[in-house]
N, C-alpha and C positions, 0 to 999 in steps of 0.2 A: 708613214715612212719618215722617221725623224732622225736627224743627226745633230750633235751638239758641237761646241767649240772646244778645241783641245788646249792643252798647255804646251810648254816649251818642247818642240819636237826634238831638240838636241839632247835632252836629258834622258838617258836610257832607262832609268827607273825614277818615278816621280811620286812624291808624297802628295796627299790630297790638299793641295794649296792652290788653287787656280787663281787669280781672281782679279778683277779689276772692273772697271765700269764699261758697259757695252751699250751702245745706243740701240733703241728698239729697231727691229728689222721684221719684215713680213715674210713668212715662209711661202715657197711656191707650192705647186700641186703635190710635189713629192715631200713637202715638209722641209725642204732645204731652205736655209736662211742665207741670203746674200749679204756679205759683210764688206764694207769699204774699209780701206786702211785706217781712215779716221775714226771708224766706229769702235776700234779696240784700243783701250788704254789699260794695260795690265802690268802686273808684277809677275816676273817669271822666277821660279825657284829651281835652280839647278841642283840636282842631288843624285848620287848613286848610292845613297845610304837609306836603309829603312830599319825599323825595329820590330821584331816579333813581340807582340804583347806578352807580358810576363806570365799571364795566366792562360795562354793559348795552349790548347790540347789537341793533339791529333788522335782521333778516335777511329778505330777499326774493329768492329765487332765488340768483343769484351776487352780489347787491349787499349790502353791509353798511355801516353807519355808526355809529361810537361816539357815544353821547350823554353830554354832560357833566352835572355836578351843577347842578340848579336847584331852587328852592323854590317852593311855592305852585301855584296853578292853572295859571300860565303854563307850568310845567314839563311837565305832561301835555298841554296844548294844543300845545306845541312838538313833543312826540313824535308826537301825532296828525298834525300837519302834515307831519312827516318821512315818516310812513307814506304819506300821500297823494302826496307828491312821488316816493316810491320805487316806487309801484305799477307804473310802467312798466318797472321792472327785473326783474319776475317772469319767470322762464323756464319754470316748471312750475306745476302746479295743486296741488302738495302743500301741506299746512297749514303755516303759519309762525307765529313768535312774535309776540306783540303785548302792549302794556302791560296791557290788561284782557282776560283770556282765560277767566275763570271767572265764572259768575253763580250766586247761591246765596240761601238763605233765612236770615234772622237774626231772633232774637226777643229782646225786652227787656220783662220783666215781662208786661204784657198786650197788647203791641203786636207786630206783625210787619212786616217790610220785606224787599224784594228788593235785594241789593247786587251790584255788580260788583267784581272784584278781579283783580290780577295773580296768577300762579300761585305766587308766593312769599308772598302774603298781606301784602305791604308797602304796597300802595296800594288803598284801598277807597273806594267812593262809593255812596251810596244812590240807587237808581233810582226806587222807588215804594213807598209803604206798602200793605200788603195790607188788603183791606176787612174790617171787623168783627173786627179783631184776630186774623185767622187766614188762613194761605195759604202758598204756596210752590211747589215744583216748577217753577221758571222755565225758559223755553227761548227763545232768541233766534232770530228769523227769519233765513233765508238772506241777506236784503238787509241785515241789521244795523240795521234801522230800528224793528223792533217786538219786543215781548216777549209771550209767553203764560205764564200762571200760573193757579193756582187760589186761590180765596178761600172763606171760610166764613161762613154765615149761620144764622139760626134756632138760636142757641146751639150752633153747630157741627154741627147735624144736616143741613144742606144745604150742599153744596160745589158751587161753580160755576167754570167756566172763564172767564177774562178775557184781554183783550189790552190793551196800552198801548204808546205810543211809547217808544223808548229814552230820550228826554229826560224821561220821567215824565208826559207829557200824554196826553189822550184815552183814559182808562181806560174800557173797555167790558165789560159783563157779557154773555157770549155764551150761556151755558146757565143755565137757571133752573127746575129740577125739584125740588120740595120733597121733603125726606127722602131725597135721592139724593146719593151722593158722586161727583162728577166731578173727576178729578185727572189729573196726569201728562200735560200736553199736549205734543205733538211736532209740528214743522213738516215738511211734505213738502219734497223737494229744490227744488221750484219756488216754494215759499212760498205756494201757493194753497190748501192744505188743512191742517187741524189734526186730528191723531189724539189721542184721549183715552180714559181708562178711566172706566167707570161702574160703581159698586157700590151695592147696595141689598138690603134684605130684602123678599122678595116676600110675597104675601098668605098663603102657607103658612109664613112665617117661615124660608124657605130663602135663604141668602146667594147673591146673583147677582154674577158678575164678567163684564162685557161690554166690548167694544171698539167705539168709535164714531168716526165721521168727520164733519167739517163743513167748509164753506168758511171761509176765513180771516176773513170778516165775520160768521160765526155762522149763515149760512143753510144750508139743505139738510142738517140734522142727520140722520144715518142710522147704524143699527147694522150692524156686520159680523156677521150672524146665524150664520154658519158657525163663528165663533170664540168661545170662552169663555176669559177670562183678563184680564190687565192688564199694566201696565208696557210698553206697546207703543211702538215707535219705528220711524221710517222708515229704510230703507237707501237707499243712493245709486241703486240700480236700481229703486226704487219699491216693492219688497216690504216686508213688515212683520216685524220681529223682536219677539217677545213671550214672556211667560211664560203657560203654560196655567193654568186654574183649579186652586186648591190641592187636594191630595189624592193624591199630592204634586204640586206644580207642576213643569213641565218647560219648557225653553227650546226654542222652535220658530221657524221662518220660514214665512211664507205669502204668497200673492198678496194684493193689496189687496182682492179680493172674498172672501177667506177660503179660496180653493181652493189645492190643491197644498201641503199642510202638510208640512214637513220637520222632524222632531223631532231635536234635537241632543243633548239629555241624556236619559238613561234609567236612573234608579236609584230607590231608595226614599226619597231625601231631597228637600227643596224646593230647586229651582234657580230663581233669581229675578233681576229687574232687569237684563236684558241690555243692553249698550251696545256698538255696533260701533266698531272703531278707525277712525281717520281714513283709513287706506289700505284698509279693508275686509277685512283679512286675519285679524283676531282679534276675539274678543268677551270683554268683561269682564262678570262677573256675580257673584251671591251664591249660596252654597250652605251648607247645614248638614250636609253628608254626613259630616263628621268630628266631629260633636257640638256644634259651635258655628257660628253664621252668620259666614262668612268671605268674603273677596274671592278670586275665581279668574279666570283667563283661559284661553281655549281657542282653537284654530284655528277658522276660519270654518265648517269642516265638522263641528265637534264633537270633533275629535281633540286630542291634546296638552293635556289639562286640567291646569292648574298652580295650586296654592294659593299665594297671595301673602301673606296675613296669618295670624298665629297669636296670637290674643288670647283672654282670658277673657270679654270683652264682645262684643256683637253689632256687626257692621259693616253699613253701609247705603249706598245710593246711589252706586254706582261711576260714574265719568265719566273720559274720556280727556283727557290733555293734548293740545294742538293738534298736536304733532309725533308723537304716538302712542308716546312712550317711557315714559310714566308713567300711573298710574291714581290718580285722586282718590277718596276715600271718607270717609264719616262714621263716627265711632266714639264710643260712649258713654263719657263721662268719669266720674270718681269722684263727681261731684255729681249725676248723673242726667241731664245734658245731653249735647250732642254737639259734637265738634270735628272739623275737617276735616284730613285727612292726604293725603299723596301717597306713592306707592311706585313704584319702577321695575317695569316689566312682567315682570322676572325674579324679583321678590320682594325685591330688595335695597334698602337705603337708605330705610327708612320715616321720614318726617319730618312733624311737625305743622306746618301752615301757617296755620290760622285757629282761634281759640277760639270756641266757641259758634256754630258754623255747620254747615249740613247741606244736603242736597238740591242739591248742586252740579251744574251742567251746563257743557259746553264751549261757549265762544264763539269761533267761527272768524272772524267778521267783525263789525265795528261801523261803521255809517255815520258818516263824519267829521262831517258837519254836525249830525246828531242828538246825537252825543257832545259836541260843542262847546257846544251849547245846554244839555245836562245839566250840564256843568261850570260854565257861567256861572250857571245857576240855583242850583246848590248853593253858589256863592261869595257870593251875595247874602244 
């Protein structure tokens, strides 16, 4: 559970320029890094201007249209309008490129926020501040209108699931159980149900890892009692992909009621944080089987397990690109924080795309009207 350090909170849209010298800090159990005021010496870049790359193409099915260079909010609004006009050109249901296709957590000193970005990290916009200076694990609903994420309370002892509109309005706290960690929300394919992890220490001081469901409005909260684990996500067929409780954790698939569990990994290492590819053929995940926590991919049935990263530091939070050709992940940097990278699914061409960012999730669709409202609000 990692979050990084943000850049200037006052800048509504920020180019990928963070940066300064940060003293090493040690993450806590959640991967949070405690930062003193003296530990950050940085240059802040205020900007409400970005440039769409000259060769950027919006592709939908067989239709494509080049976008020219523009500056400011109008540029992104134009590209949003182009997407709306071209929606009728789609010939398949495969995932397609869009200007803002990643959502992630950002941290600046004692504050947290959720941001949207393009997959190159060149265009970024803040969606919402996390409550009580803590939160992350964002996930966008299938309609592209809403966001689910977790926030922290009671000096970080209580974690709760929240929803908000993509334009940053209507923040709602859906879970509220004291001294319990609720995190990692995921939307069902129809957008009516939210899946989340619940962790806590029971009366006998034993650590519990549970998987829960609730309606999108927070009603009918219920535990999937047949399952123990976390990092659960919905698959397109309605089944659940998850990691079992540590000792060691393994990646499995189960029906929504917890029945018919199919275990995909089976070794002496921890296998964690599974994410299904857009076409459903592969799973990206984390494993420490080679001595360090790295990013792997495997086929849907658990075969063809391939290691993608080879670093001395731990990797976290894999997520797929919208076209399924790349995997995003967070990696600890030399300052004790986390940066966001992408790598081809064959392990080639690792590239850093965002400094001080983590807990990324794929954004397949954003509602045009909600996004326009967000852009206008950040321009004010």
